[in-house]
TIRO-59292 format. One line per 2 residues: number of its first residue (from 1); their letters; for each residue x, y, z negated of C-alpha. Coordinates in Angstrom, 3 decimals. Each point is the difference from the previous one (the first is absolute). Example, Ala and Ser with C-alpha at 12.3 -4.5 7.8 and 13.67 -1.06 7.14 Angstrom:
1) as) 12.300 -4.500 -7.800 ~ 1.370 3.440 0.660
***
This chain:
1) mi) 107.280 85.118 -116.100 ~ 0.701 -0.207 -3.759
3) aa) -2.818 1.933 -1.646 ~ -2.951 -1.534 1.854
5) pf) 0.532 -3.709 -0.799 ~ 1.038 0.631 -3.606
7) lf) -2.900 2.360 -0.674 ~ -2.307 -2.580 1.564
9) li) 1.339 -2.590 -2.438 ~ -0.485 2.357 -2.950
11) yp) -3.450 1.334 0.915 ~ -1.419 -0.691 3.501
13) pl) -2.260 3.114 0.175 ~ 3.165 2.141 0.116
15) vp) 0.504 -1.162 3.614 ~ -0.473 1.059 2.735
17) gp) -1.937 3.243 -0.542 ~ 1.456 1.466 -3.229
19) lm) 3.610 -0.772 0.923 ~ -0.505 1.432 3.469
21) as) -1.701 3.156 -1.312 ~ 2.597 0.671 -2.709
23) si) 2.826 -0.577 2.489 ~ -1.278 2.788 2.245
25) al) 1.567 2.515 -2.396 ~ 3.359 -1.768 0.285
27) tl) -0.044 -0.238 3.774 ~ -1.037 3.636 0.325
29) li) 3.061 0.988 -2.016 ~ 2.284 -2.270 2.054
31) sf) -1.501 1.257 3.274 ~ 0.711 3.574 -1.051
33) re) 3.533 -0.851 -1.138 ~ 0.814 -1.788 3.280
35) rg) -2.205 2.145 2.296 ~ 2.887 0.900 2.280
37) ai) 0.591 -3.657 0.921 ~ -3.598 -1.077 0.764
39) df) -0.702 -1.501 3.444 ~ -3.250 1.866 0.628
41) qg) -0.649 -1.516 3.428 ~ 0.313 -3.556 -1.285
43) lg) -2.033 0.936 -3.052 ~ -2.919 1.121 2.162
45) fa) -0.202 -3.304 1.875 ~ 0.395 -1.974 -3.235
47) va) -2.913 1.847 -1.609 ~ -2.172 -0.763 3.030
49) gr) 0.791 -3.685 -0.427 ~ -0.620 0.262 -3.732
51) lv) -3.620 0.967 0.624 ~ -0.597 -3.254 1.883
53) gt) 1.769 -2.155 -2.605 ~ -1.929 1.641 -2.832
55) li) -3.337 -0.669 1.673 ~ 0.859 -3.692 0.433
57) aa) 1.094 -0.222 -3.653 ~ -3.283 1.529 -1.167
59) lv) -1.938 -2.614 1.963 ~ 2.132 -2.745 -1.576
61) li) -0.769 1.334 -3.484 ~ -3.715 -0.199 0.766
63) ai) 0.221 -3.546 1.358 ~ 2.499 -1.695 -2.316
65) ps) -1.272 -1.752 -3.185 ~ 1.240 1.742 -3.157
67) gs) 1.702 -3.163 -1.225 ~ 2.205 -0.126 3.093
69) fd) 1.444 3.481 -0.380 ~ 2.891 -1.109 -2.255
71) vl) 1.253 -2.413 2.655 ~ -0.383 2.594 2.762
73) fa) 1.821 2.595 -2.088 ~ 2.922 -2.315 -0.797
75) sl) 0.187 -1.034 3.650 ~ 0.297 3.645 1.045
77) vl) 2.800 0.532 -2.530 ~ 1.886 -2.950 1.494
79) lg) -0.693 1.313 3.508 ~ 1.494 3.311 -1.070
81) va) 3.116 -1.794 -1.231 ~ 0.228 -2.008 3.234
83) ls) -0.228 3.174 2.088 ~ 2.653 1.633 -2.161
85) ls) 2.326 -2.974 0.542 ~ -0.741 -0.172 3.704
87) rl) 2.883 0.587 2.366 ~ -2.300 1.319 2.695
89) ri) 1.429 3.052 1.699 ~ -2.892 2.232 0.984
91) ep) 0.556 3.345 1.643 ~ -2.307 2.799 -1.198
93) np) -2.298 1.030 2.874 ~ -3.719 0.825 0.296
95) tt) -1.048 -3.648 0.425 ~ 2.084 -1.444 -2.834
97) ac) -0.857 2.911 -2.315 ~ -3.724 -0.529 0.613
99) aa) 0.318 -3.769 -0.606 ~ 2.033 0.505 -3.175
101) ga) -2.522 2.558 -1.210 ~ -2.888 -2.425 0.593
103) ls) 1.692 -2.819 -1.936 ~ 0.985 2.465 -2.709
105) gf) -3.609 1.164 -0.289 ~ -1.286 -3.562 -0.268
107) mg) 2.557 -1.045 -2.630 ~ -0.104 3.283 -1.880
109) tl) -3.777 0.141 -0.347 ~ -0.157 -3.558 -1.329
111) ss) 3.103 -0.013 -2.182 ~ 1.462 3.554 -0.114
113) ig) 3.138 -1.528 1.605 ~ -0.018 1.642 3.395
115) gp) 3.640 0.976 0.206 ~ 1.733 -3.077 1.513
117) pm) -1.355 0.332 3.578 ~ 1.058 3.647 0.135
119) al) 3.307 -0.733 -1.721 ~ 0.702 -2.697 2.592
121) ly) -0.616 2.531 2.750 ~ 2.410 2.551 -1.507
123) qr) 2.495 -2.408 -1.575 ~ 2.940 1.254 2.053
125) er) -0.628 3.663 -0.789 ~ 1.714 1.988 -2.738
127) gp) -1.397 -0.020 -3.542 ~ -1.553 3.492 0.089
129) ri) -1.785 -0.711 3.315 ~ -1.395 -3.272 -1.345
131) rg) -1.155 1.547 -3.282 ~ -1.457 3.096 1.622
133) tl) -1.873 -1.735 2.830 ~ -1.310 -2.867 -2.122
135) sg) -1.097 2.389 -2.745 ~ -1.789 2.238 2.490
137) hf) -1.763 -3.039 1.444 ~ -0.957 -1.201 -3.462
139) vi) -1.531 3.321 -1.068 ~ -2.364 0.096 2.973
141) ga) -0.546 -3.759 0.121 ~ -0.735 -0.302 -3.713
143) lv) -2.696 2.650 0.227 ~ -1.599 -1.884 2.894
145) sl) 0.228 -3.292 -1.903 ~ -1.531 1.499 -3.143
147) va) -2.972 1.250 2.004 ~ -0.425 -3.518 1.414
149) la) 0.288 -1.572 -3.481 ~ -2.576 2.430 -1.373
151) av) -2.341 -0.830 2.884 ~ 0.063 -3.719 -0.890
153) gr) -0.329 0.598 -3.752 ~ 3.642 -0.631 -0.933
155) yg) 0.933 3.523 -1.121 ~ -2.272 1.842 -2.424
157) kt) 0.050 1.671 -3.432 ~ 1.823 -2.847 -1.746
159) ei) 2.717 -0.086 2.652 ~ 0.412 3.790 -0.166
161) vl) 0.674 -0.224 -3.755 ~ 2.535 -2.768 0.603
163) sv) 1.658 2.131 2.710 ~ 0.514 2.841 -2.493
165) al) 1.398 -2.434 -2.579 ~ 2.724 -1.077 2.453
167) lp) 1.124 3.554 0.823 ~ 2.525 0.495 -2.855
169) gi) 1.965 -3.065 1.084 ~ -0.110 1.063 3.653
171) la) 1.361 3.474 -0.810 ~ 2.679 -1.437 -2.309
173) gy) 1.157 -2.262 2.829 ~ 0.238 2.967 2.349
175) lv) 2.188 1.934 -2.428 ~ 2.350 -2.950 -0.466
177) sg) 0.173 -0.598 3.764 ~ 1.562 3.418 0.536
179) wv) 3.023 -1.098 -2.016 ~ 0.518 -3.451 1.489
181) re) -1.217 0.168 3.617 ~ 3.467 0.550 1.520
183) sv) 1.405 -2.969 -1.911 ~ -2.913 -2.155 1.150
185) dr) 0.589 1.099 3.604 ~ 3.604 -1.220 -0.277
187) vg) -0.504 -3.190 -2.004 ~ -3.563 -1.001 0.867
189) ar) -2.659 -1.364 -2.357 ~ -1.582 -2.237 2.621
191) pf) 0.866 -3.459 -1.441 ~ -1.154 1.061 -3.469
193) vl) -3.288 1.437 1.268 ~ -0.818 -2.953 2.250
195) gl) 0.913 -2.570 -2.639 ~ -2.262 1.561 -2.611
197) sv) -2.820 0.260 2.537 ~ 0.228 -3.713 0.829
199) la) -0.026 -0.953 -3.687 ~ -3.053 2.136 -0.633
201) ai) -1.829 -1.453 3.016 ~ 0.726 -3.522 -1.237
203) gi) -1.387 1.000 -3.380 ~ -3.211 1.246 1.618
205) ly) -0.410 -3.214 1.989 ~ 0.595 -2.078 -3.139
207) ra) -2.643 1.957 -1.893 ~ -2.455 -0.396 2.882
209) as) 0.542 -3.763 0.057 ~ -0.311 -0.495 -3.766
***
């Protein structure tokens, strides 16, 4: 929610492919750390939905004019914020997990922000279960999305180099998270994260209009 819009403002080619690829290392580490709390049944249905959402996103990338991508990207960031602020109470079950996975695949492939639909589904769960399940979904889903991006010419040699360049920051963030995650669970960083995301999305829309 923070990295994608700000990296897009700094250098658009960093998103979605390179950020998604470099983040796989982070989510693998988190998945392993929280492996005991993962909802594997829900994860399976979410991944099935992700395949459908990713396919639709790939078709959108083929059809949409390149000049319209900034607006679409910013709109998806704001949609992610809206979902995060939503007071919808959705119970995790096969149907809702599949639907959340599909929306996550669509948003994630286009913007690398695929977390909000899954976070909404698991919002009433404990921190470790949320982190573990969402990270497990992201690892598999990101690989699927990268294949789709490569198929439509949006992830190649240049994007691979950019992915590697982002890795040091990703790993540094993981190391810091081990020290502060319990404090974040208690206090919550949600308003800070969502506020920065909205500001970045507004910046993208302003740049697209100017």
